[in-house]
C-alpha angles and dihedrals in degrees: 000000000000092000090050092052091049090050092051092048090049092052091047091049093051092046093047091046092051091048092048091047091053093047091049098045092105088050090052091048090053089072095099135107124216126218124187128212136167114260110213094199096049093033092222139095110268131193125240119195128219109198123208117240094258089056093046088053089062095056109119092009129118111252137169126226132181122210148103129300122244103195118223099162092138087067104048114353139267096306093063130075141137118252118212125198086215132054115270095262090059101035128124094260091055092053097253101110146014131272091261089071096068137061134189110240127204108185127201091232136030111279127209114223116254133180089213122098112268135198118221128191121192148120114295122226119188117218114197102160115025105097092193093063135058119256093247123052124179118198133189089022128182115202127212133170108261118246109218 
């Protein structure tokens, strides 16, 4: 009986830990500092990102994020969008948050835009130096409706 109880508690702990990790992934990704410098070629100030060690450890790993789609299909097609940790009215592009709250998403299949919260799972790439890309890029993404 005692072994069974320990096993159940262990399973609950692992499940709770995985759930908490998924819910806090945006919080983990917020551990970044931003430095600005003038880019001679572009003739503008550009941002360079310094990722904390816990963020660097996620580079190349499969992660899940929940958020809202910002469609940019006119730029790259129906398998590309930006995911925001915040609803559209509060997102980075609307001036309500920082660049650590959005990620470029390249899905495996075409994705129809939705105003509902979605969950994406894909391989994270950190971008610290390309000023024409976001700091977080998710590749090989599968998209599901989020379950709040």
